[in-house]
N, C-alpha and C positions, 0 to 999 in steps of 0.2 A: 389819495392820489394828488400829486403836485404837477401841474403843467405850466410852463412859462415860455415866453418868446414871442416873436413877431414874424409875420409873412408880408411880402409886398402884394399890392393889388394884383389879382390874376393868379396868385398861388394859394388861394384859399383851399382848393382841393387837396393840396399837400398837407395843410394843417388838419383838415377833416380826416384824412387817412391816418395821420399821426395820432390824433386823439382816439380814433377808433381802435387802432392797434395797441395803444397803451392800455386801453380798457379791456381788450379781448384776448391779447396774446400773453404769453408767459414772460413778460418783461419785468425788469427791475428798474434800473436807471438807464436812460438813453439820451443821446444828443443827436440832432439832425441839423446840418447846416449846408446851404446850397447857394452858390454864386451863379449869376448869369451875366455875361460880359464882365464889368468890373463892380457890379452891385451885389450885395448880399440880399437875396430875395427870400430866404428861409433861414431862420435862426430859432430853433426850438429845442427845449430840453425838458425832461420830466422825470418823475420818480413814481413808479407804481407801488412803491413800498413806503411812501411818505418819508423819504430820506431828506431832511431839511438841509443837510450838509452838501448835497449834490447840487452843482450849478453848471452853467455853461463853461466855466473855467476849470472844472474838475478834470483830472487826467486819468485816462483809462488805457489799459494795455490793449493794443490793437492787433497783436499777433502778426500774421503775414501781410497785413496792410503796410507794415514797415518795409516790405520789399521794394515798394516804389520809392521810398526815401533813399534806398541804396542806389537805385537807378539814377535818381536826380543828382546825388552826390558824385557819382562816377562821371556823369555827363558834364558836370561843372568842371571837373579836372580835364576831361577830354576837350572841352571848349578852350581851355588854356594851352592845349597842345602837349599836355603832360601824359596823355594816355590815349591809346588807340584800341578800339574794341576788337579789331581783328588781329591784334598782336598777341603772342603767347604771354601768359602771366609771368613766365620765367624771365622774360625780358626785363621786367621791373623787380622781380623777386627771384633771383637765381636759385636759391635753396628750394624753391617750390618744385623745381624740375625733378627732384629725387623721386625714385619709385615710379618711373614712367609717366610723369606729369608734364614733361618738357613741351609737348605740343598743344596742350590745352590753352585755348585763347580766352580772353576776357569775355567775349561774346558767348563762348561755350558755357562758361560758368553762369552767366546771367540768363541763359536760356535753359538752365537746369540740365546741362549736358556734359558736366565735367567728370561724371562717374564718382562723385563724392557726396551722394545723397545721405550717407551716414558715415560716421567715423568708427574706427576700431577701438577708440579710447573714449572714456568718459571725461568730460571737461568739468573742472571745479569752478563754482561760481566766482570765487575770489580771483581766478585767473582772467576773468572778463572785465575787471576794473581797469580803468585807463593806465594806472601805473604798472600793472602786471602785463597789460598788452604791450606796453613799451619795453618791457623786459623780455618780450617774445615768448611768454608762457603759452599763449594760444598758437602763435605762429609755429613753434617747434612741433606741436601736435599735428598741425596741418602738413608740415613738411614730411612727416613720417608716414602719411597716408598713401595708400595705393589705390588707383581708380578701380572701381568695380561697376560693371554694367549689367542690366537685366538680361536674362537669356532670351534668345530668339531674335528675329529680324526687327528692324526699326526700334532698337533698344536704347538709343542715345539719351532720350529725355526721361528723367525720373525726378520727381519733385524733391528739391533740396529744402525741406521744410525749415530747418534751422541752420544748416551748414553753409548755405549760399551767403548769408549775411556775415558769418564769421570769416569766410575766405575773402569776400569782397572787402571787409573791414581791414583785414591784414594787408591786402593789396593796396588799399586806399592810403593807409598811413605811411607806406613806403614810397608812394608817389607824391603825396601832398608835400609841398616845399618846406613847411614848418614842422612836418612830422606829426601833425595833429591826428587824433583818431577820428573816425567817421562821426562819432557822436559829438566830439568837440567842434569839428568843422561845421556840422549841421547847426549847432547852437550859435556859433559865431556868425556864420555867413547866411543862414536861412532864418532860423527862429528869431534872433534878435533884430535882424534887418526888417523882417516883415511884421514883427510883433505877433508871432504865431506860436502857440504852444504845441510844438512838435519836437520831441526829444528822443534820442537814443542814449540812455544813461542819465539818471536824475542826479541832482545835488541833494544833500541831506535835508535842507530846508524845504525842498519840494515834495518830500515824501508824504506830508500831511494832505497834499492835494489829490492823492490817488483815491479813486473810487474803485474798490476791488471787484474783480470779475468772479463769477460763480457759474459753474457748469450745471445745467439742468440734468438731473439723473436720467440715465438711459431708460430705467423702468418707467419713470414719469413720461418721458417723451414717447415711448412705445404705447403706453396706455392712452395717452392723449391722441395719438395718431388714429386710434379706432373710433374716436368720438366724432360724429358728423359735425360739419361746420355749423349748421343751423342749431345744433344743441350746445354750442359753446366750446368747440375745440380750441385749445389754447396754443396751438401750433399752426403754422401756415400750411403744412403738407399733411396729407392723410397717409395711412400705412402703406397703401399700394404705391403712392408716389415715392415715399421714402425707400421702399423695398426695391423699386425699379432702379433707383440711382445707386443704392448700395450694391446691388447685384452686378451692375455694370463695372463697379470699381474692384470687384473681388479679384479679377485676374491680375491687376496691377499690384495689389497687396500681396497676393500669393507669389508673384514672380519678382518681388523686389530684389535688388542686387545683394543686399547684405541682411539676410534674414536673422543672423545671429548677432546683430549689432547690440552693443551694450546700451545702457541708459545714456542719453545724450549729455545730461547735466547731472552731476552728483546731487542727490537729495530731491530730484524732480519726481514727486509722487502725486501731485494734484495740480489742477489749473491755478489755484491760488498761490502756488509757489512763485509765479512770475511777479507777484506784488510784494514779495519779501524784500527787505532791505538789501540782502546780499545779491539778489538778482536785479532789482530796480536801479541800483547804483552802478551796475556793470553794463556792458554793451553786447546785446544780442539783437542786431538790426532786423533779422528776419522774423523774430518772434517776440521781441521785448520792447518795442517802441511804446512810449507813454505819450499820449496825445489827447487833445480835445477835438471835437468835430469842427469847432470854429477854426482852430489852427490848421487842420488838414484841408478844410474847404478853401481857406484863403490860399494855401499853397497850390491846391488843385486849380484854383482860378488863375493863378500865375501861369500854370502849364496850359490851361485852356486858352489863354490869351497870348500864346506864343512866347512865353517867358517873361512877360511884363504885366504888372498890375499897378495902375496909377503911376506914382513917381518911382516905383521900384522895378528895376530890371534885374532879374535873378540870373538869367541865362540868355545868351544872344540867339538870334534867329537861327544861325548855323548850328549852335549847340543844341537848341531845341529840336531841330530837324534830325540831328545825329541821334538823339535820344529815342526818337520815334521811327528810326530808319530800319528797313529790312525786317519786317515781321516774318518769321519762319513758322509755318504750320506743321505740327507733329502731334501724335498722340502722346499723352502723359497719363499713365494709369487709367486708360480707357477714356480720358477726357480729350476732346479735340481742342488743342491750345495753339495760340499764335503769339510768340514772344519776339520783341524787337531785339536789336543787338545790345541794348542797355538793360534788357530784362523786363520791359513793360509788356503786359498782356494787352492784345488788341482784340476787342470783342466785335463780332460781325454777325450778320443775319444767318441763322442756321438753315441748312438745306431742309427741304420738306421731309427727306428720309432720315434726318438726324435722330439720334437716340434721345430718350427723355432727359438724360443727364446733360447732353450737349445743348438741348433746347433750354433747359434750366440755366445753364451757364451763360448762354448768349442772348436768348430772346428777351427783350425788354431793356437791354443795355447795349444795343448795337451802336457802334461809333465811339464808345468809351475806351480809354486807355487806363491802365493802372492794375490794381489787384484787390484782393479782399483778405480778411483775416478769419481764423478759426472761430466758429461760433456766431459770427454776425457782422463784424465791422466791414466797411467798404470805404476805400479812398481811391477815387477815379475822376477822370475829367473827359470832356467831350469837346475837342477842338473845333469841330464844325459848328456846333451850337453854342460854343463858349460857355459850357457849364462846368463848374467845379463842384464836386459832390463829396460829402462825408457823412457817414452814419456810424455812430459809436455806441454799442450797447454793453452793459455789464453782465447781462444774462446770456450765457453761451448755449446756443442750440446747435450742437455739433452734428446732429443728423440732418440739418438743413445745409447740405454739403456745399452748395454754391451760393449760399446767403440770399435766398429768394425773398425773405421778409424785407431785407434792405433794398433789394432790387425793385420791389413794388414802389418805393419812394423815387427811385431813379426814373422808372417808367412814367410816373405821375409828373415829375419835374419836366421831363421831355415834352409831355403833352402840353403842359402849361407854357413852356418856353416857345413851342411851335405856335401855339395860339397867340401869344404875344407878338411874335414876328409877323403874323398875318393880320 
């Protein structure tokens, strides 16, 4: 095992938890970085598989943690007066109005309420590369889509796992004055300005920096869930805890809007597909961002500090407020969620009567904004305590539905930050 990095005085409990988890959980390579105010107080990385190539600067696919990058990018355009969240998407992209999409607002899309949780067509990886995006290869597919909603009452919100980023990206390049794609804008105006490794779409020379993700087998996860914690279970949750969460999600999965949807991306047969050159060089904002925890945490620190970090002002106070404005609470596949108009989730204290999955989602990360990624990653910030947080693993535990192993670090960081304040 290789463990590296530093923590500031007062944050030793975070290091102790990190070391314990790297030894006891089914981890491979991980990065953990946390800012409080404008200081990096935790910067840790390690390899449980003795991978000497893995470093704090390695790039890892963070799946849906990239959704918060979409929110930031759109908010930066809104700050410039080029976009309004309550305006119809068709105001900026007239062809989008086809097939009964004329009334869908930007906020509808970002709150997962556009009715396009899945497409009726499979997208080719090559059509996600910047030059093909500019040829409208993806945009034409989106224009042909017809909204579909789940049956029953309160059916607006359905998780747009991949499609939200594709639609937001196509909207973005139509509004951005230079016609840059979301990935190009993010690189120019965020990554290079902050010196932060946060990318939607890599360059050829950056491919060698990827540390590939690997999903834990379902059989392994289930077998481990029956092992008592004191006997060395390699997962955070036991079988009963996993079953309670999966059971609550069954209704949303059964009643999804497009049960006959084709494969989202051509050739998508395993999780490792996201690290292939054809995917990594293209732009899938909602599921394909390649980042380091250092880069994400630095960007999260900017958001935790009102849009500014040190000498860098990324977004104005008004733009920052607009991004966090008007969180609307609704059920999403049995999850109690609250999304702002820019598409940031806001986490709050669960009620005493809340389900186990809602408690798992919220308890321990109250006050944070942002989202998380399939299998483990977390990219969130806490404006009140001015915490910027990022956890990036390569071992994907998809049965840990709300990323509770990473949430443990959030809760420990909050305890340390509160202790420092007092």
